[in-house]
N, C-alpha and C positions, 0 to 999 in steps of 0.2 A: 403849535405853541399856544398856550392858554394865557390870556391877559385878564387881569382883574382890575376894573376901573371903578372908582367911586363916582357914582352918578347922582348922588344926593343933591338936589337943587338944580340939576341940569335939565334943559328942555330937550326932549327927544321927539322927533317927527316920525311917526309910524305909518307906513302906507299899507294898503290892503283892505279888503272887505271886512266887515265886522266879524263874521264867523272865522275867516281865515286868520285874522290878526289877533283874535281874543287872547291867545296864549302869550304872544309877544307883549301885548298891552299889560297883562297882569305881571309879567316878569319885570318890566321896567317900572311899573308902579311899586312893586315889591322892593325895587332898588331905590325907591324914594325919588325917582325922576318925575318931572312934570311932563306929561304925555300929551302930544297933539296928534290928532287922527286925520288921515287923508284916505278916504275910502275909494275914490275914483280918480284915475289919472287926469280926466278932463277938468277936475276941480283944482288942479295944481296952479298956484300963483307963485312966481319966484320970490315974492316978498315973504312967503312963509318961512324962508330960510334965514331971515334976518337975525332972529334971536335963538336959533337952534344950534345946539352943541353936538348933536348926533342925529343921523338919519338911519332908521331901520326899515329896510325894504322887505316886505313880506310878499313872496311870489305867489299871488293868488290866481294866476292865469290871465289876468287882464293885460292887454297890450298897452304900452304907453308909459310904463314906469322908467324907461330908459332916460327920459328927459330929467326926471328927478335925480337919478344917479349922476348924469352928466353935470348938472348945475351944482350938485353937492360937491363933486370933485373940483369944479371950477372955483367954488368958494372955499375950498380946502376944509370942508366939513367932514369929519370922520363918517364912514359909511359902513354899515353891516347888513348882511343878508340873513333873514330869518325864515325858517321853514313854516309853511302854512299849517295851521291846525287842521286835523282831519275833519272832514264833514260829518262822518258817522262816528259814534262812540265806540269804545272798545275797552277791554280789561286786560291788564298784564299782571300775571301773578309773579312776583319777584321774590327770590330768596335773598335775604339780606346778610346771610352768614351769621357767625356767632356773636355779632354785636359791634365789632370794630369797623368803623367807617372805611378804613383802608382795605378791608376784605370784601367790599362790594365789587362785583364784576363790572367791566366796562359797559356791558349791555344793561346792567341794572342801573348804573349811574345815568346812562342815556335815557332810559325809560323814565326815571325820576325827573330829569330836566324837562321832559315833554309832558309831564303829567298835569292834568287839570284838577284831579282829586287824588289824594293818597290816603288809603285806609291802612293804618299801621298797627302792629302788635307791640307789646311791651318789650319783647326780646329782640326786636329789630334795631338796627343802628339809627336811633332817633335824634341824637344830640345835634347833628348837622343837617337835619331835614329841611329847615328853612332855606339853607344855602343849596342843598342838593335838588330841591323841588321849589324853586323860587316863585313859580307861577301857580302853585297848587293850593287848594284848600286841604288842610291837614286834619284828619279825623282819627282820633284814638279809639280803636275798637279792641284794645288789648284785654286779655283775660288774666286774672290772678288765680293761683291755685284755689279751687273750691269756690271761686267767685267769678261769674261770667255776666257782667252788667249788660252786654249786648250779645244775645244768643246767636249761635252760628247761623241760623236761618235768617235772622235779621241782617247779619253781615252780608249774606248772599243777596238779600233783597236790596240792600244799599248799593252793592256793586252793580246790579242790573239796572236799578233806577237811574243812577248817574250815567251809565253807559247809554241807556235808551234816550237820555236827555242830550246826547251828543258829546259827552265828555270822555276824555282819555283817563281811565281810572287805573291807578296802580295799587295793587294789594301787596303791601310790603310785610314780609314775614321774617322771623328769625330763622337762621339755618337754611334748609332747603324746603320749598313748598310741599314736596312730595315725601318728606321724611317726618311722619307724625305731625304734619302741618295742615292737614285737612284741605290741602290744595286741590286734590282730585275732586272733592265734594264741590268746591267753588267752580272748578272747571266744568263739572257736570251741570251745575245750575246755569252757567252761562250758555252752554250748548243747548240746553232745554229752552232757554229764553231767546235763542237765536242771536246772542251777542258774541261778536268776534273776541276770542280770548287766546292769548299766547302765554307760555311759561318760560321764565328765565331762571335757570337753576342757580342755587346758592351753595356756598360751602357749608356742608353739614357740620353741626356742632359735635356729632358723634366722632368725627375724625379730628376736627380742628382743635377742640378744647383739650383733649388729651395731649395733642402736639404742643399746645401752648404751655403745658406743664412739663414738657420734655418726655412724655410717655408715648411710644409708638404703639399703634394698634396691632401691627405685625412686626416680627423681627426674625431674621433668618435663624433657623434651628431652635427657635423658641416658640413662635406661633405663626402658622401659615393661614389662619382664617380668623375672622372676627364676626360676631353676631351683635346686631343692634336691637335692643329691646326697649319697649316703652315701660316705664315704671309707674305710670299713672295709676294703675290698679294692680293689686297683688296677682302674681302668676299662679297657675294651677300646679299641682304635684307633677302632672305629666310634663308640663313645660319646664319645671325645675330639672326633671330627670333628663329630658332631651338636651337642655343646655349643658348639663354636666357631662353627658355622653359625647357631645360634639367636641369638647376640648377647645383649645384656642382661647381667644380673648372675648370677654363679654363686656359690651358697652351699654350702659343703661341711661336713658334720658328721662328726666323728670322722676328720678327714683329716690330722692331723699326721704320722702314720706313713707315709702314702702320698703326702705332698706332693712328693717328688722325682719319682715316676712321673707324678703329675698335671701338674706343670709341664712336664716333658719331653713328655708326650703332647699337651698343648694346643699347645705350640710346634710339634711335628711336624704338627699339624692346621692350622696357619696362623695361630694367634693371635699378635697383636703382642707383641714382646718387651718393649715398654715398658708393657704393660697393668698398671695398679695392682693390687696384691694386699695384703690385710691378714690377719693371724692374730690373732684376739681370744681370749686365754686367760682362763679362769676368770671368765666374765661375771658381773657383779653381786656379786662377792666383793670384799673389801677389797684383794686382791692382783690384781685385774683388770689386764691389760696388753695393749697392742696393738703388734704388730710389723708394720711396713710395708715394702714393696719393690715391685718389678715382677716380671713373669713370669720374667725372666732373672736376677733377684737374690734373690728371696724365699727360695730354698732355703738360700743362704749366710747371709742375714739371720736366718732362723729357727734355723739351726744355731748361729750366733754367740750368739743370745739364749737358746739352749737351750729353745726352745718345747716345751711338753708338753701332753698331753691333761689335762683337757677344753679344747677350743678349737674355734672356728668360723672357717673360712676364707671370705674374701669376695674375689671376683675380678671386677673391672669398674671402669668409670669412676666408679661411685658412691663408691669408696674415695677418689678425688681430691676428690669433693664433701665427704666427711666430713672429710678433712684440712683443707680450706679453711674448714670451719665449726667446727673443733675449738676455736679460740680463743673463739668466741662462744657455742657451744652449752652450755647449762647444764641438765643433767638432774637434777632435784631429788632430793637424798638418794642419789645414785648416784656411785660412784667415777668420776673423770674418766680418760680414756684416757692412757696413757703411750706416746708414739711412740718406737719404736726404729728408728734408721736402717737 
């Protein structure tokens, strides 16, 4: 059971050494509580409880905190136990999914709760970050198409510097860290620097965003495979040829800018001109929109609709399946697709 309590103006007594209790202190300060510190059990005086509305015991390994707990219960003061902050810093690469807070995994939410610093991207679920990571310093390192204010190497340097300073750093990305997310580069940088690093997988936008528009990436007797492609740069003629030859579904991430080259290249490689294509913009947001067409018409349709990033392109007969199901498909609490001819 999760309880949400308004602590604004309340006085909270937090036990534990400075290093072990630092995360708890920041969390309660972020909740606008007045924080009192008790670093050593031997310094405890029962009068400390006179004006306290909550006691938070951080188990830092020191014996003697039991007396604080016993007297808190005797005085009917609410008592909570907090985990001690890690002595050594670490990095957690977290996949935030396609942007909806509800699609964060339980492991991702837990990592954010325990974070000292969060370095986040623009496509990550950021609206609720102050609540998800109440004790953390929040640092925006997001990149815009064609504009990278903080280069990748500097992001890696920030991760390592914070971790070596003893902080638990969460690197929050949209989608999955290892699907065009440069997560493996950040993991390699941490390994080279001797910084402990773990990876928490996220729901990839390659699958989730088409699903939000009611489009399956596979469908029995229609498509038994799908290929995920980066549209960041135009593909080569050989890549167009291989994609066309594979068949199945093609999902393109970051492909709005290179859509004209992609459509022309697939046509040259022999793909049918009437192959269904969909552009799903801003998946899982209130302004989610789907623009549909065929290989021969999608560039004009997307231009008329002024499609913009972030968007996921879906090429294949599954788009037709999705359009046929659109009237019946009901995805709970998600915006319904808007078809643009």
